[in-house]
C-alpha atoms as one frame of an Amber mdcrd trajectory, in Angstrom:
protein
  83.278   5.422  74.122  85.385   6.848  71.284  85.198   3.502  69.475  81.382
   3.453  69.722  81.104   6.987  68.285  83.510   6.090  65.473  81.476   2.966
  64.656  78.298   5.019  64.417  79.988   7.509  62.075  81.326   4.737  59.844
  78.135   2.622  59.690  75.721   5.561  59.641  73.719   4.154  62.563  72.354
   6.737  64.945  69.370   7.056  67.233  68.288  10.437  65.720  66.293  10.471
  62.413  68.543  11.123  59.447  68.070  14.105  57.152  67.524  11.668  54.308
  64.632   9.948  56.123  62.924  13.255  56.867  63.311  14.365  53.265  61.989
  11.037  51.965  58.905  11.191  54.234  58.137  14.754  53.138  58.565  13.874
  49.464  56.307  10.840  49.843  53.610  12.898  51.548  53.845  15.554  48.842
  53.619  12.938  46.097  50.573  11.366  47.768  48.830  14.734  48.099  49.582
  15.518  44.469  48.170  12.194  43.289  45.049  12.663  45.428  44.454  16.182
  44.126  44.915  15.154  40.491  42.541  12.213  40.854  39.914  14.321  42.607
  39.987  17.356  40.303  41.303  16.060  36.973  43.557  19.087  36.524  47.103
  18.968  35.169  50.180  17.895  37.122  51.668  21.401  36.933  48.518  23.160
  38.165  47.987  20.722  41.040  51.649  21.037  42.092  51.398  24.825  42.017
  48.183  24.780  44.055  49.738  22.570  46.755  52.897  24.674  46.940  50.863
  27.873  47.321  48.754  26.417  50.136  51.278  24.386  52.114  50.000  21.012
  50.860  46.516  21.767  52.229  44.307  19.668  49.925  41.046  21.506  50.623
  42.523  24.961  49.996  44.420  23.758  46.941  41.247  22.246  45.448  39.267
  25.440  46.082  41.973  27.547  44.431  42.019  25.264  41.392  38.241  25.536
  40.989  38.359  29.320  41.242  41.164  29.464  38.692  39.366  27.079  36.361
  36.186  29.140  36.507  38.061  32.370  35.812  39.942  30.772  32.948  36.722
  29.176  31.774  34.966  32.508  31.349  38.027  33.808  29.521  38.181  30.753
  27.256  34.438  30.876  26.642  34.796  34.468  25.438  37.767  33.629  23.206
  36.208  30.447  21.817  32.722  31.891  21.329  31.536  31.223  17.800  33.538
  28.050  17.350  31.352  25.195  16.176  29.916  22.966  18.915  28.125  20.300
  16.913  29.184  17.384  19.137  28.039  16.671  22.676  25.452  14.704  24.612
  21.766  14.599  25.476  20.964  14.048  29.144  17.651  12.556  30.321  16.285
  12.272  33.852  12.802  11.205  34.979  12.069  11.643  38.664   8.534  10.918
  39.844   6.188  13.209  37.874   8.947  15.380  36.336  11.123  14.602  33.343
  13.931  16.652  31.805  15.945  16.319  28.613  18.945  18.601  28.035  21.344
  19.010  25.131  24.900  20.160  25.920  27.311  20.690  23.037  31.085  20.705
  22.631  33.561  20.880  19.770  34.769  17.287  19.576  33.542  13.803  20.340
  36.736  13.344  22.378  35.525  15.908  24.928  32.015  14.380  24.881  33.664
  11.256  26.347  35.418  13.311  29.050  34.265  12.606  32.622  34.012  16.316
  33.490  31.783  16.968  30.478  29.548  13.984  31.205  29.212  14.974  34.865
  28.136  18.450  33.755  25.432  16.978  31.478  24.129  14.965  34.433  24.208
  18.020  36.695  22.294  20.065  34.100  19.607  17.372  33.807  19.137  17.202
  37.583  19.089  21.011  37.834  16.248  21.209  35.300  14.188  18.698  37.286
  14.668  20.741  40.471  13.806  23.941  38.595  10.522  22.568  37.232   9.598
  21.165  40.652   9.554  24.746  41.989   7.183  26.079  39.312   3.441  26.441
  39.804   1.407  23.637  38.313  -2.172  22.755  37.460  -4.134  19.690  36.387
  -2.611  19.572  32.899   0.535  17.992  31.571   2.895  20.939  31.206   5.850
  21.079  28.837   8.534  23.680  29.539  10.997  24.647  26.830  14.263  26.280
  27.934  16.736  27.965  25.599  20.446  28.496  26.195  20.139  31.727  28.177
  17.359  30.375  30.386  19.432  27.274  31.152  22.448  29.346  32.197  20.379
  31.094  34.881  19.207  27.923  36.639  20.758  27.551  40.082  22.354  24.363
  41.361  22.307  23.163  44.946  25.605  24.932  45.683  24.016  28.301  44.826
  25.957  28.784  41.588  24.266  28.931  38.204  24.586  26.413  35.394  26.426
  29.176  33.536  29.034  29.301  36.310  29.459  25.531  36.220  29.700  25.625
  32.420  32.625  28.037  32.724  34.262  25.745  35.266  33.872  22.797  32.914
  35.264  24.766  29.950  38.305  25.606  32.046  38.784  21.896  32.721  38.288
  20.418  29.236  39.959  23.281  27.360  37.517  23.694  24.474  34.277  25.502
  23.741  31.023  24.089  25.118  27.453  25.351  25.278  24.106  24.711  26.891
  21.827  24.371  23.874  18.261  23.583  24.953  16.044  21.610  27.288  12.514
  20.220  27.367  10.880  19.405  30.698   7.574  17.704  31.508   5.530  17.993
  34.681   2.751  15.422  34.782  -0.481  15.178  36.800  -1.261  12.058  38.811
  -2.918  10.100  35.984  -0.060  10.655  33.520   3.283   8.843  33.750   6.660
   9.699  32.264   9.507   7.626  30.886  12.766   8.448  29.117  15.405   6.818
  26.951  18.882   7.615  25.607  20.917   5.974  22.854  23.414   4.450  23.181
  21.732   3.109  26.306  23.902   2.856  29.452  25.264  -0.583  30.287  23.669
  -0.367  33.743  20.252   1.322  33.950  19.371  -0.145  37.349  19.575   3.294
  39.002  16.717   5.268  37.414  17.297   8.327  39.620  20.703   8.941  37.990
  20.650  11.065  34.795  21.481   9.068  31.660  23.197  10.513  28.591  23.731
   9.608  24.948  23.751  11.042  21.424  19.953  10.736  21.185  17.225  11.075
  23.781  13.458  10.984  24.158  10.768  11.691  26.738   7.316  10.111  26.654
   4.178  11.062  28.575   1.560   8.296  28.679  -1.423   7.006  30.602  -3.069
   3.660  31.201  -6.532   3.566  29.625  -7.704   0.718  31.882  -8.713   1.277
  35.480  -5.887  -0.891  36.813  -2.300  -0.174  35.841  -0.268  -2.990  34.319
   3.462  -3.089  35.060   3.979  -4.580  31.604   2.409  -1.416  30.206   5.228
   0.657  31.689   7.739  -1.597  29.957   5.917  -1.212  26.635   5.857   2.580
  27.093   9.631   2.574  27.521   9.987   0.572  24.299   7.797   3.125  22.532
  10.140   5.788  23.913  12.998   3.824  22.339  10.980   3.675  19.103  10.735
   7.475  19.096  14.529   7.703  19.111  14.958   5.177  16.329  12.086   6.099
  13.986  11.907   9.919  14.377   8.131  10.505  14.370   7.261  14.195  14.127
   3.733  14.027  15.568   1.497  11.716  17.527  -1.250  11.311  14.944  -5.023
  11.081  15.297  -7.000   8.170  13.829 -10.024  10.360  13.228  -8.092  13.056
  11.433  -4.857  11.615  10.002  -4.436   8.959   7.343  -1.461   6.557   7.127
   1.199   7.462   4.560   1.058   5.585   1.252   4.686   4.513   1.726   5.389
   3.131   5.212   8.967   4.396   5.011   7.624   7.967   4.792   5.344   7.664
   7.820   5.838  10.448  10.381   2.775   9.851  12.624   3.798   7.818  15.656
   0.628   5.709  15.792   0.935   4.620  12.141   4.644   3.757  12.166   5.759
   0.132  12.173   6.669  -0.746  15.753  10.454  -0.892  16.044  10.423  -3.916
  18.387   8.017  -5.876  16.130   7.346  -4.411  12.649   4.367  -6.728  12.133
   2.381  -4.265  14.291   1.982  -0.516  14.208   2.689   1.540  17.318  -1.010
   2.336  17.558  -1.907  -1.339  17.598   0.666  -2.050  20.324  -0.652   0.809
  22.442  -4.244  -0.359  22.064  -3.359  -3.976  22.911  -1.612  -2.852  26.100
  -4.314  -0.299  27.032  -1.928   2.624  26.750  -2.297   6.122  25.370   0.591
   8.415  24.470  -0.184  11.945  25.613   2.949  13.611  24.231   6.547  12.886
  23.286   9.761  14.745  22.535  12.937  13.645  20.745  16.404  15.222  20.786
  19.270  14.422  18.454  22.592  15.948  19.408  23.634  18.622  16.919  20.322
  18.869  15.024  19.454  22.362  13.854  16.278  23.041  15.796  15.801  26.068
  18.011  14.840  25.547  21.648  11.305  26.431  22.641  11.144  29.743  24.469
   7.645  29.502  25.864   5.790  26.937  27.912   3.465  24.641  25.986   0.485
  22.985  27.621  -0.288  19.581  26.185  -3.867  18.358  26.160  -4.454  15.339
  28.370
């Protein structure tokens, strides 16, 4: 018996768990929780470690505390950083059924514009605008709603918090100034269709219900002039939307009232511009050949010095 006990002491073999094993298991669990929290929230190692220590490694409570802290710090940072130039950023575009929204969100640097938290916020803002317009009263006309920075901040998301609250949360995460600049939203009647485009275009645009974002964006309201709709017409309309981004028309143009510019490079009427996809035709000729009519369009370029529209505008259709 004595020899057996001595052997166990010398070799370290025992039937009870060693202190080292318990410590190693606890450390591994803590490391795993820390990695999970960092991956899920994107916050720093130090903040995630502090959150877990304060809440006994409870991931849900730690995540909630981090979000509350980030929002508090975000409001503080937003106040301190207010006035700092936010000329970079992204334009988000979402078309869902008969509603389309285009939002510009700005930040200080292009580095932050590539940040996942910033991009997710742009997508959330686009979706929030679509939901907001869906709740407004409508009539038989195509309606265009312009939203400025303050109006955007008041829009509620599905979690009950405002876009302004989520902006503060995002500022606390990325660590630099950001702002909701402007938005344009369309609500179309049954005979009018909507399409949108962003540049650079996403590598995978097979999920149209997901907001897209880029440095440039456009929304296009159009209708088929023939009785039967042609699926190819929808494709052409999207290319015209792409043309709007590339060629910067300032107005639609009216054949009965407007004349083409003497120099094609100076043309600002959409219908008289050389079609971007095939310059041997004008946009007007392409529309006529495909039995399409553009009702209205809007183009955003990130950082351009144009004030957001404060009032609703009703487009003639």
